C-alpha positions, 0 to 999 in steps of 0.5 A: 488453672492451678490444681489447688484452685480447681479443687476449691472451685469444685468444692464450692460448686458442690457446696452450693449444689448441696445447700440448694438440695437441702433447701429443696428438702425443706420445701418438700416437707411443706405441702405448699412448696411440694404442690407448687412443684407438682408433687404431693409428699403424702402421695409418695410417702409419709412426711417426717414429724419434724420439718428439716432445719439444716442438713450437713452440706456435701461440700466445703469451701476449700481443701485444707492442706493438713499440715502438722498441727496447723490445720484447724479441726473445725475447718477440716471437718465441717461441711459448711462455712463458719459464717453460714453457721453464725449468720442464721438470721440473714440465712433464714431471710434469704434462703427461700429466695435462693432456694427458688432461684437454685430450683429454677436453675436446676430442677433436679434439686427438688428430685434429689431432696425427694429421693433422699426422703424416699430412701430414708422412709424405705430404710426405716420401714425395712422395705426393699428399694427398687429402681422402678419405684424410684422412677414411679414415685419420685423421678417421674418425668425426669427418668433420663436424669435418673443416674445423676439424681441417684448419685447426688441423693446417695452422697447425701445419704452417706455424708448426712446419715452415714448410709451407703446405697448399694445395688444388691441385684443388678438384674432387677435393679434392687438397692439396699442402704447399709450403715457404715457402723452397726448401731443397733446390735444391742437395741438401745438406739434403733435406726429403723425408727429414728433418723440414722445417727451414723453420720453424726458419729462419723463426724465426731470420730473425725474431730477426735482423730484430727485432734490427736485422738482426744477432743475437747467437748468445745471443739466438738460443738464448734464443728457441729454448730457450723453444721447447724447442729446445736446442743440445746436445739432439737435437730431434724436429723439427729433429734437431741444431739447432746443426748446422742453424743454424751449418752446414747453413743457412750452407752453403745461404747462408740464414744468415751466422754470423761471429765478433763483431769483437774478442771475447775469448773469441770470440762469434758473431752471425747475419745473413741470408744472400744466399739469404734476401734473395733468397727471402723478405723482411722483410714475409714474415718479419713476417707469419710472426711476426704469425701466431704472435702471432695478429695482423697485421704492423701490430701491430708498427709499428716493424718494419712500417715497416722492412718497408714500406721494404724492400718499396719498395726491392725494388720499385724494384730490380725496376723498375730491373732491368726498365728495364736489360733493356729498354734492352739489348734495344732496343740489340740490336734497333737493332744488328741492324737496322743490320747488316741495313741495311748488308748490303742 
């Protein structure tokens, strides 16, 4: 089988698996569905106030080739098919049946969804995460599948929430969730009290990057709509998405939101803000997008070359900064030595 076809098949299977786990997460929020699965959400952790509607899937229908200026940003960044975003009525009518069928084929789906919910609860409460608790409260009789369940839940945490699950104590099997970006340093958006917004920010930064470092607002929403995130609709994960990306993340200086020059009626566009430039890089964003597509950054040669140039420029800037610091330290040392010599 050709290499490209294998990649498409892997991505399609990963997408199907992620959709089933998303449905399982929705079912886990409903007492009846959880009871049918032999679980009680309230016995594990307090449920979210809002029932989940859509979670970004972990896969994509195919791996874009990434040619110069020809690959559509929506296809490159989005985690779901466009027809999945526009066929909501059909999806709503059939998703329950599909979710049940997927659950019968792979009972680990529900466990993955429950573990995602459990990990989010621990993150928001700043509580330690241990393997023993995951086994006791979530995994239960599926303990022999622990590694697979944890792996799939970790992928959801990274791609939907921008959180990396890291084992911090291999002896006691303790884990910690680490945000890909620090969104809490000035206290304006507390991630421990609200579902993490880092995943949304990473997607928006990705759209900006692959649009030539400046993305029209319409392009941003085209991608987000394909993920089930809409400007005028409250979202299970992100709350009010329009407020998050046009106000919260702008105030935090992760994004710049400005009117397009001479546009009438007014149109707006997004750029990376200074904190985005300081706390992440084009290569890190490309790695994030590549993981969504179940591939590697070099699979997008045009953007990969730009990311490599950015890494080189950053390395040169760091070297120059170190050289300046060393020169200043040397000058201070010579001045102190001269003063001491004159005093004696």
